[in-house]
VOGURO-858150 format. One record per residue (C-alpha): x, y, z. Coordinates in pm, whole numbers, plus 50000, padded with zeros to 5 digits. Each point is the difference from the previous one (the first is absolute). Layout:
N
+-------+-------+-------+
|     X |     Y |     Z |
+-------+-------+-------+
|     X |     Y |     Z |
...
+-------+-------+-------+
REM end
This chain:
269
+-------+-------+-------+
|     X |     Y |     Z |
+-------+-------+-------+
| 39411 | 07693 | 94141 |
| 49677 | 49822 | 50086 |
| 49785 | 49853 | 49721 |
| 49658 | 49873 | 50114 |
| 49732 | 49847 | 49783 |
| 49789 | 49699 | 49909 |
| 50002 | 49735 | 49729 |
| 49723 | 50159 | 49793 |
| 49848 | 50333 | 49907 |
| 49701 | 49859 | 49812 |
| 49844 | 49765 | 50254 |
| 49624 | 50071 | 50011 |
| 50001 | 49984 | 50380 |
| 50245 | 50293 | 50010 |
| 49790 | 50228 | 49782 |
| 49793 | 50170 | 50272 |
| 50305 | 50060 | 50218 |
| 50246 | 50131 | 49741 |
| 49800 | 50126 | 49703 |
| 49761 | 50292 | 49970 |
| 49655 | 49929 | 49852 |
| 49994 | 49999 | 49622 |
| 50370 | 49924 | 49946 |
| 50027 | 49754 | 49708 |
| 50191 | 49674 | 50041 |
| 50281 | 50121 | 49773 |
| 50071 | 50284 | 50246 |
| 50012 | 49793 | 50319 |
| 50379 | 49992 | 50009 |
| 50011 | 50380 | 49992 |
| 49752 | 50006 | 50290 |
| 50201 | 49738 | 50191 |
| 50317 | 50207 | 49956 |
| 49838 | 50288 | 50184 |
| 50008 | 49780 | 50312 |
| 50315 | 49792 | 49963 |
| 50347 | 50034 | 49848 |
| 50043 | 49633 | 49917 |
| 49826 | 49689 | 49868 |
| 50085 | 49634 | 49955 |
| 49876 | 49878 | 49663 |
| 49838 | 49660 | 50046 |
| 49859 | 49965 | 49648 |
| 50352 | 49940 | 49866 |
| 49992 | 49662 | 50178 |
| 49749 | 49889 | 49736 |
| 50095 | 50203 | 49692 |
| 50307 | 50200 | 49904 |
| 49922 | 50374 | 49970 |
| 50022 | 50155 | 49656 |
| 50205 | 50318 | 49946 |
| 49691 | 50204 | 49911 |
| 49834 | 49890 | 50324 |
| 50304 | 50095 | 50206 |
| 50009 | 50335 | 49821 |
| 49647 | 50076 | 50121 |
| 50110 | 49914 | 50354 |
| 50278 | 50256 | 49970 |
| 49761 | 50263 | 49868 |
| 49748 | 49949 | 50281 |
| 50246 | 50024 | 50288 |
| 50206 | 50292 | 50134 |
| 50376 | 50024 | 50027 |
| 50126 | 49786 | 50285 |
| 49729 | 49735 | 49965 |
| 50143 | 49650 | 49970 |
| 49884 | 49657 | 49882 |
| 50115 | 49660 | 50121 |
| 49942 | 49736 | 49733 |
| 49907 | 49650 | 50110 |
| 50174 | 49743 | 49780 |
| 49796 | 49764 | 49786 |
| 49874 | 49678 | 50158 |
| 50216 | 49795 | 49762 |
| 50308 | 50146 | 50170 |
| 49842 | 49950 | 50342 |
| 49926 | 49636 | 49933 |
| 50334 | 49932 | 49835 |
| 50262 | 50276 | 50031 |
| 50248 | 49784 | 49806 |
| 49780 | 50053 | 49692 |
| 50147 | 50351 | 49973 |
| 50304 | 49836 | 49842 |
| 49803 | 49835 | 49721 |
| 49734 | 50252 | 49891 |
| 49968 | 50367 | 49909 |
| 49747 | 50093 | 50267 |
| 50239 | 50230 | 50187 |
| 50102 | 50180 | 49684 |
| 49634 | 50047 | 49904 |
| 49925 | 50135 | 50346 |
| 50287 | 50249 | 49991 |
| 49880 | 50126 | 49663 |
| 49645 | 50030 | 50135 |
| 50097 | 50213 | 50302 |
| 50254 | 50213 | 49815 |
| 49778 | 50312 | 50037 |
| 50018 | 49957 | 50379 |
| 50378 | 49960 | 49988 |
| 50042 | 50306 | 49779 |
| 49776 | 50209 | 50227 |
| 50187 | 49879 | 50312 |
| 49679 | 49848 | 50135 |
| 50107 | 49637 | 50024 |
| 50043 | 49910 | 50366 |
| 50095 | 49632 | 49996 |
| 49910 | 49667 | 49852 |
| 49834 | 49759 | 50242 |
| 50029 | 49622 | 49988 |
| 49769 | 49802 | 50230 |
| 50101 | 49637 | 50034 |
| 49739 | 49738 | 50096 |
| 50003 | 49810 | 50333 |
| 50118 | 49686 | 49821 |
| 50329 | 50178 | 49919 |
| 50197 | 49880 | 50305 |
| 50367 | 49936 | 50083 |
| 49927 | 49628 | 49987 |
| 49918 | 49998 | 49631 |
| 50136 | 50328 | 49862 |
| 50300 | 50229 | 50013 |
| 49997 | 50378 | 49984 |
| 50269 | 49965 | 49735 |
| 49715 | 49910 | 49764 |
| 49921 | 50374 | 49996 |
| 50346 | 50107 | 49885 |
| 49916 | 50029 | 49631 |
| 49691 | 50205 | 50081 |
| 50202 | 50230 | 50225 |
| 50256 | 50060 | 49727 |
| 49742 | 50062 | 49729 |
| 49827 | 50264 | 50210 |
| 50314 | 50192 | 50094 |
| 50044 | 50288 | 50069 |
| 49637 | 50022 | 50109 |
| 49914 | 49910 | 50361 |
| 49856 | 49655 | 50066 |
| 49813 | 49911 | 50318 |
| 49927 | 49635 | 50079 |
| 49732 | 49873 | 50239 |
| 50043 | 49650 | 50137 |
| 49690 | 49827 | 50132 |
| 50143 | 49710 | 50204 |
| 50147 | 50053 | 50346 |
| 50268 | 49734 | 49946 |
| 50204 | 50265 | 49819 |
| 50054 | 50182 | 50329 |
| 50005 | 49710 | 50247 |
| 50321 | 49937 | 50194 |
| 50327 | 50017 | 49808 |
| 49811 | 50035 | 49670 |
| 49918 | 50364 | 50081 |
| 50359 | 50118 | 49969 |
| 50046 | 49808 | 49674 |
| 49680 | 50145 | 49855 |
| 50082 | 50359 | 50090 |
| 50357 | 49957 | 49874 |
| 49863 | 49907 | 49657 |
| 49783 | 50315 | 49994 |
| 50289 | 50225 | 50100 |
| 50247 | 49843 | 49756 |
| 49760 | 50047 | 49706 |
| 49873 | 50344 | 50103 |
| 49645 | 49867 | 50032 |
| 49751 | 50161 | 50239 |
| 49853 | 49787 | 50276 |
| 49620 | 50028 | 50016 |
| 49883 | 50018 | 50359 |
| 49641 | 49895 | 50063 |
| 49725 | 50030 | 50253 |
| 49796 | 49681 | 49996 |
| 49779 | 49803 | 50239 |
| 50189 | 49850 | 50293 |
| 49867 | 49643 | 49985 |
| 50171 | 49754 | 50233 |
| 50150 | 49703 | 49822 |
| 49969 | 50156 | 49654 |
| 50278 | 50069 | 49752 |
| 49887 | 50358 | 49935 |
| 50285 | 50248 | 49990 |
| 50050 | 50178 | 50333 |
| 50059 | 50376 | 50026 |
| 50366 | 50052 | 49916 |
| 50091 | 50360 | 49922 |
| 50335 | 49951 | 49831 |
| 50157 | 50256 | 49766 |
| 50226 | 49828 | 49747 |
| 50045 | 50296 | 49765 |
| 50062 | 50348 | 50147 |
| 49799 | 50171 | 49727 |
| 49673 | 49814 | 50053 |
| 49799 | 49828 | 50272 |
| 49669 | 49831 | 49916 |
| 49707 | 49909 | 50226 |
| 49679 | 49828 | 49889 |
| 49702 | 49987 | 50234 |
| 49783 | 49695 | 49940 |
| 49777 | 50035 | 50306 |
| 49967 | 49764 | 50295 |
| 49697 | 49793 | 49913 |
| 50010 | 49695 | 50230 |
| 49820 | 49801 | 49729 |
| 50265 | 50078 | 49739 |
| 50104 | 49638 | 49948 |
| 49641 | 49883 | 49946 |
| 49910 | 50279 | 49757 |
| 49884 | 49888 | 49656 |
| 50086 | 50326 | 49824 |
| 50263 | 50272 | 50040 |
| 49731 | 50248 | 50098 |
| 49882 | 49769 | 50279 |
| 50352 | 49956 | 50128 |
| 50061 | 50374 | 50008 |
| 49664 | 50084 | 50158 |
| 50136 | 50190 | 50296 |
| 49977 | 50357 | 50128 |
| 50294 | 50105 | 50216 |
| 49913 | 50143 | 50340 |
| 50126 | 50339 | 50115 |
| 50249 | 49832 | 50230 |
| 50129 | 49776 | 49722 |
| 50040 | 50299 | 49769 |
| 50203 | 50178 | 50266 |
| 50225 | 49693 | 50030 |
| 50037 | 49986 | 49621 |
| 50096 | 50367 | 49994 |
| 50281 | 49920 | 50245 |
| 50125 | 49725 | 49771 |
| 49998 | 50240 | 49706 |
| 50193 | 50261 | 50197 |
| 50258 | 49733 | 50074 |
| 50038 | 49927 | 49628 |
| 50026 | 50372 | 49923 |
| 50301 | 50021 | 50229 |
| 50182 | 49743 | 49786 |
| 49897 | 50067 | 49639 |
| 49978 | 50302 | 49770 |
| 49660 | 49896 | 49865 |
| 49732 | 49792 | 50174 |
| 49713 | 49847 | 49801 |
| 49694 | 49905 | 50203 |
| 49716 | 49816 | 49830 |
| 49666 | 49934 | 50167 |
| 49902 | 49663 | 49855 |
| 49701 | 49921 | 50222 |
| 49795 | 50047 | 49686 |
| 49655 | 49887 | 50108 |
| 49728 | 50268 | 49994 |
| 50168 | 50341 | 50043 |
| 50239 | 49888 | 50273 |
| 50320 | 50060 | 49801 |
| 49952 | 50372 | 49925 |
| 49872 | 50058 | 50351 |
| 50312 | 49833 | 50137 |
| 50225 | 50207 | 49775 |
| 49822 | 50325 | 50086 |
| 50019 | 49925 | 50372 |
| 50372 | 49928 | 49979 |
| 50058 | 50313 | 49797 |
| 49828 | 50204 | 50269 |
| 50216 | 49843 | 50271 |
| 50323 | 50036 | 49807 |
| 49940 | 50331 | 49828 |
| 50097 | 49874 | 49656 |
| 49890 | 49810 | 49694 |
| 49794 | 50275 | 49837 |
| 50077 | 50106 | 49645 |
| 49914 | 50355 | 50097 |
| 50275 | 50028 | 50261 |
+-------+-------+-------+
REM end
């Protein structure tokens, strides 16, 4: 099954595209869910959701709608901290309404570029993986050294052994950079994950995330992305696709265009 969405339903730049005039802010998720069957929650990177908040998310979305929950920045910056604090337990309690309603898609951990094979080991994530079981965990690596040469096989072996989902990305192709290349691996048969960050050639010089993701995919690029998604669909039961080129209204436009090409991703289907 194909799940397509963005990392926000409340972004002001998305309002004209996804929300009818007069819809209050508290109802924007309901309006978003009329277009998409999936969302990646970015706010959880900064603050753990409360159960009452997650309960409103359940109420505003139809059956079959799913949420990926981005893990808190403390876990991103130091995944080993999962062994010494109660952040994971607090998070699981906070999203319990999603779990009960069968609307939790996966947890997402995004590791920073400084997390490299030279100074870190993926084994540092083992406690986090165990604490989150049996819920799916997807991990995005940001440094290409993890897939260079012989390291690629070792990296993917760790994912497969732990039952962790590899996060494929679409990022700028900048010669000489350490940005992760497109690598559409499926390490868990139940879930494939693709995040689309845009192809802004000035990504490395950007001063803010919005600047770095300031990119509108062309029609030809969207067609190529659709082919990549079809390839993932052939290998996994569920495919999560997140448009993360979140400058202006580029992300929802990307997601809508892909949905039209692929014939999926709508909560009404």
